[in-house]
C-alpha positions as CSV (number, residue, x, y, z in Angstrom):
1,X,105.5,86.6,74.5
2,X,101.8,88.0,73.4
3,X,99.2,89.3,75.9
4,X,97.0,86.4,75.4
5,X,99.9,84.1,75.7
6,X,100.8,85.8,79.1
7,X,97.1,85.7,79.8
8,X,97.2,81.4,79.6
9,X,100.7,81.3,80.9
10,X,99.4,83.3,84.0
11,X,96.3,81.1,84.5
12,X,97.8,77.8,84.3
13,X,100.8,78.8,86.7
14,X,98.0,80.1,89.0
15,X,96.0,77.1,88.7
16,X,98.1,73.9,88.0
17,X,96.1,72.3,85.1
18,X,94.8,73.4,81.8
19,X,90.9,72.8,82.9
20,X,91.3,75.0,85.9
21,X,93.3,77.9,83.5
22,X,90.1,77.0,81.1
23,X,87.5,77.8,83.9
24,X,89.8,80.7,85.2
25,X,90.1,83.0,82.0
26,X,86.3,81.5,80.6
27,X,88.4,79.9,77.2
28,X,87.7,76.4,75.8
29,X,90.3,73.6,76.9
30,X,91.9,73.7,73.8
31,X,92.2,77.1,73.2
32,X,94.4,76.9,76.5
33,X,96.8,74.1,75.1
34,X,96.8,75.9,71.2
35,X,97.7,79.3,73.1
36,X,100.1,77.4,75.5
37,X,102.2,75.5,72.4
38,X,102.1,78.7,70.4
39,X,104.1,80.6,73.0
40,X,106.5,77.6,73.9
41,X,107.4,77.9,69.9
42,X,107.9,81.2,70.0
43,X,109.9,81.4,72.7
44,X,112.1,78.7,71.7
45,X,111.9,76.3,75.2
46,X,109.2,74.5,77.0
47,X,107.2,76.3,79.8
48,X,105.5,73.4,81.3
49,X,106.3,69.6,81.6
50,X,103.3,67.6,81.3
51,X,102.6,64.1,83.3
52,X,99.1,62.7,84.0
53,X,97.3,65.4,83.3
54,X,99.3,67.9,85.4
55,X,101.7,70.7,84.2
56,X,104.6,71.2,86.0
57,X,106.4,74.7,85.8
58,X,110.0,74.7,84.0
59,X,113.0,76.4,85.2
60,X,112.3,78.9,82.5
61,X,108.6,79.6,83.9
62,X,109.5,80.4,87.1
63,X,111.8,82.2,86.4
64,X,109.3,84.2,84.1
65,X,106.6,84.2,86.4
66,X,107.4,87.0,89.0
67,X,107.7,89.6,85.4
68,X,104.5,88.4,84.7
69,X,102.8,88.8,88.3
70,X,104.3,92.6,88.3
71,X,102.7,92.9,85.0
72,X,99.2,92.1,86.1
73,X,100.0,94.3,89.0
74,X,100.5,97.2,87.1
75,X,97.4,96.1,84.5
76,X,95.2,96.3,87.7
77,X,96.5,99.9,88.7
78,X,95.4,100.8,84.8
79,X,92.1,99.4,85.1
80,X,91.6,101.5,88.6
81,X,92.7,104.6,86.6
82,X,89.7,103.7,83.8
83,X,87.6,103.0,86.4
84,X,88.2,106.4,88.3
85,X,88.0,108.3,84.8
86,X,84.5,106.7,83.8
87,X,83.3,108.1,86.7
88,X,84.9,111.5,86.6
89,X,87.0,110.8,90.0
90,X,90.7,110.8,88.9
91,X,93.4,110.1,91.9
92,X,96.3,111.1,92.4
93,X,98.7,108.4,93.8
94,X,102.0,108.8,95.7
95,X,104.4,105.9,95.9
96,X,107.0,105.8,99.0
97,X,109.7,103.8,99.8
98,X,111.0,103.9,102.9
99,X,113.8,101.7,105.5
100,X,112.2,100.0,108.5
101,X,113.2,102.1,111.0
102,X,111.3,104.8,109.6
103,X,108.5,102.9,109.4
104,X,107.1,102.6,112.9
105,X,106.9,106.1,114.2
106,X,108.2,109.2,112.1
107,X,106.6,108.1,108.5
108,X,103.2,107.5,110.1
109,X,103.4,110.8,111.5
110,X,104.1,112.4,108.1
111,X,101.6,110.3,105.8
112,X,98.9,111.8,108.8
113,X,100.1,115.4,108.1
114,X,100.2,114.7,104.3
115,X,96.9,113.2,104.1
116,X,95.1,116.2,105.9
117,X,96.7,118.5,103.5
118,X,96.0,115.8,100.4
119,X,92.9,113.9,101.3
120,X,92.4,112.5,98.1
121,X,96.1,111.4,97.2
122,X,96.1,107.7,97.3
123,X,99.8,106.8,99.8
124,X,101.3,103.3,98.8
125,X,104.3,102.8,101.3
126,X,106.6,100.0,100.7
127,X,109.5,99.2,103.6
128,X,112.4,97.8,102.6
129,X,116.2,97.7,103.1
130,X,118.2,100.4,101.9
131,X,119.5,98.9,98.8
132,X,116.2,98.0,97.7
133,X,115.3,101.8,98.4
134,X,117.6,103.3,95.8
135,X,117.1,100.4,93.5
136,X,113.3,101.0,93.5
137,X,114.1,104.8,93.3
138,X,116.2,104.1,89.9
139,X,114.1,102.2,88.6
140,X,111.3,104.6,88.9
141,X,109.3,102.3,90.7
142,X,108.4,105.4,93.2
143,X,108.2,109.2,93.7
144,X,110.9,109.4,96.9
145,X,112.3,107.2,99.5
146,X,113.4,108.1,102.8
147,X,116.7,106.5,104.3
148,X,119.7,106.8,107.1
149,X,122.9,107.6,106.0
150,X,122.5,106.0,102.3
151,X,125.9,105.9,100.3
152,X,126.1,108.3,97.6
153,X,124.6,107.2,94.2
154,X,125.1,109.9,91.4
155,X,121.6,109.1,90.0
156,X,119.7,110.3,93.2
157,X,119.9,113.6,94.7
158,X,120.0,113.4,98.5
159,X,118.2,116.0,100.8
160,X,119.0,116.0,104.3
161,X,115.8,115.8,106.9
162,X,117.8,115.1,110.4
163,X,120.6,114.2,111.9
164,X,119.3,111.7,114.5
165,X,122.2,110.0,117.5
166,X,122.3,106.5,117.9
167,X,121.0,105.1,121.3
168,X,121.7,102.3,123.5
169,X,118.2,99.5,124.8
170,X,118.7,98.4,127.5
171,X,116.1,95.4,129.0
172,X,114.9,96.1,132.3
173,X,116.7,94.0,135.2
174,X,120.0,93.4,132.7
175,X,121.9,95.8,135.0
176,X,122.0,97.5,138.6
177,X,120.4,100.9,138.8
178,X,123.9,102.0,139.5
179,X,124.9,101.4,136.0
180,X,121.7,103.2,134.4
181,X,122.7,106.7,133.7
182,X,120.3,109.0,132.1
183,X,123.9,111.2,130.2
184,X,124.1,107.8,128.6
185,X,126.2,104.6,127.9
186,X,129.8,104.3,126.8
187,X,130.5,102.0,124.6
188,X,133.0,100.4,126.4
189,X,130.7,99.6,128.9
190,X,129.2,97.2,126.3
191,X,132.4,94.8,126.3
192,X,130.9,92.6,129.3
193,X,127.2,92.4,128.4
194,X,125.1,90.3,125.6
195,X,124.8,92.8,122.6
196,X,122.1,92.5,120.0
197,X,124.4,93.5,116.7
198,X,123.1,94.9,113.2
199,X,124.4,93.5,110.2
200,X,127.9,94.5,109.6
201,X,126.4,95.0,105.7
202,X,123.8,97.6,107.2
203,X,124.7,101.6,107.2
204,X,124.5,101.4,111.4
205,X,126.1,98.4,111.7
206,X,129.4,99.5,109.7
207,X,129.3,102.5,111.9
208,X,129.2,101.0,115.2
209,X,132.1,98.1,113.6
210,X,133.9,101.1,113.0
211,X,133.5,102.8,116.1
212,X,134.1,99.6,117.9
213,X,137.6,99.5,115.9
214,X,138.4,103.1,117.1
215,X,138.0,102.9,120.8
216,X,139.4,99.3,121.0
217,X,135.8,97.7,122.1
218,X,135.3,93.9,121.5
219,X,131.4,93.6,121.4
220,X,129.5,90.0,122.0
221,X,126.6,89.6,119.9
222,X,123.9,86.9,121.1
223,X,122.0,87.6,117.9
224,X,122.8,89.3,114.8
225,X,119.5,90.7,113.1
226,X,119.2,92.8,109.5
227,X,116.7,95.8,110.6
228,X,116.6,98.1,113.6
229,X,113.3,97.2,114.2
230,X,114.5,93.5,114.8
231,X,117.2,94.7,117.3
232,X,114.5,96.6,119.6
233,X,112.5,93.9,119.3
234,X,115.4,91.7,121.0
235,X,115.9,93.8,123.4
236,X,112.7,94.2,124.8
237,X,112.8,90.5,125.0
238,X,115.5,91.1,126.9
239,X,118.2,89.0,125.1
240,X,120.7,91.7,124.9
241,X,121.2,95.5,124.6
242,X,120.4,97.2,121.1
243,X,122.2,99.9,119.7
244,X,119.6,101.9,117.3
245,X,118.8,105.0,115.6
246,X,116.8,107.3,117.5
247,X,113.8,106.9,115.1
248,X,114.0,103.6,116.3
249,X,114.5,104.5,119.7
250,X,111.6,106.7,119.9
251,X,109.2,103.5,119.5
252,X,110.9,101.9,122.3
253,X,108.3,100.2,125.0
254,X,109.4,102.2,128.4
255,X,108.2,99.4,130.6
256,X,110.5,96.9,129.2
257,X,113.8,98.8,128.4
258,X,116.0,101.9,129.1
259,X,116.7,104.2,126.6
260,X,120.3,105.6,126.7
261,X,122.4,107.8,124.6
262,X,125.4,106.3,123.1
263,X,128.5,107.8,124.2
264,X,130.8,109.0,122.3
265,X,127.8,110.2,120.3
266,X,127.3,108.9,117.2
267,X,125.1,110.8,114.4
268,X,123.5,109.6,111.4
269,X,121.5,111.6,108.7
270,X,117.7,110.8,107.8
271,X,118.1,111.4,103.9
272,X,115.2,111.5,101.4
273,X,115.8,110.5,97.9
274,X,114.7,111.2,94.4
275,X,115.5,110.9,91.1
276,X,118.5,113.1,89.9
277,X,117.3,113.4,86.5
278,X,113.6,114.2,87.1
279,X,112.0,117.0,89.6
280,X,110.2,115.6,92.6
281,X,107.0,116.6,92.2
282,X,104.4,118.7,94.5
283,X,103.4,115.7,96.0
284,X,106.7,113.9,96.9
285,X,107.9,117.7,97.9
286,X,105.2,117.9,100.1
287,X,105.7,114.5,101.9
288,X,109.5,115.3,102.7
289,X,108.6,118.3,104.3
290,X,105.8,116.1,106.6
291,X,108.9,114.0,107.1
292,X,110.9,116.8,108.3
293,X,108.1,117.9,110.7
294,X,107.8,114.8,111.9
295,X,111.3,113.6,112.9
296,X,111.5,117.7,114.4
297,X,108.1,116.8,116.2
298,X,109.1,113.3,117.8
299,X,112.7,113.4,118.2
């Protein structure tokens, strides 16, 4: 598809008709129709089904559209850069990917420290699941990623920033005071209690399930979630005891829950990831150092 085809296709997808698309991109209706026909001829398949003056996207068009949207996001970035160059104000940018567990307390703390040193840099942050962080880095969509206990990936370099203990988040009122011990809560003590479980495919969920098997403990999940902060929120609502990493535990509301170390101790690693084939930029290294500092100060 040529750029003109993509522009017209995008306009029709957004508006749903030839006339509205023509108004959006300021051309005539016949020009839109001709461009669509030429695009479909080049592609070898129809993009829209035509009925009663409306255009309904085909399955092929629906498959193409997310990629076109991504292309327009990149074009917007080019326009912003061009505007900066026109006014003589080139702004550096840093793209950061992170898992949700680090996005509530640790990363904002790190970004605040980073911005003090580099106030001219625009920081873009995306909170994702670990496989998406890895995928984004492999596709070179970000400068650096921060994860918890990521599996090895030969194309990525991993730098350990901190070791973090797992904690139990216990809703207040769920247990008698005699069972709330500052020293911690044993895995075996959770066997008869409602638990908010992490998805078994999650790295921390795997660690917890492995520990349960090793100690012969069977948990009774009342709800299963995919993110650590969802587990924390469920516990704060009183639904059950959540087992989360120390970064997530640091964001717990002490008015609603008790935060107790999990026994036996389970430790997970907070890591920075970047492409092995490409050296980290000065900005990526600076953000990594701020993350290390934030982890040390908060935990």
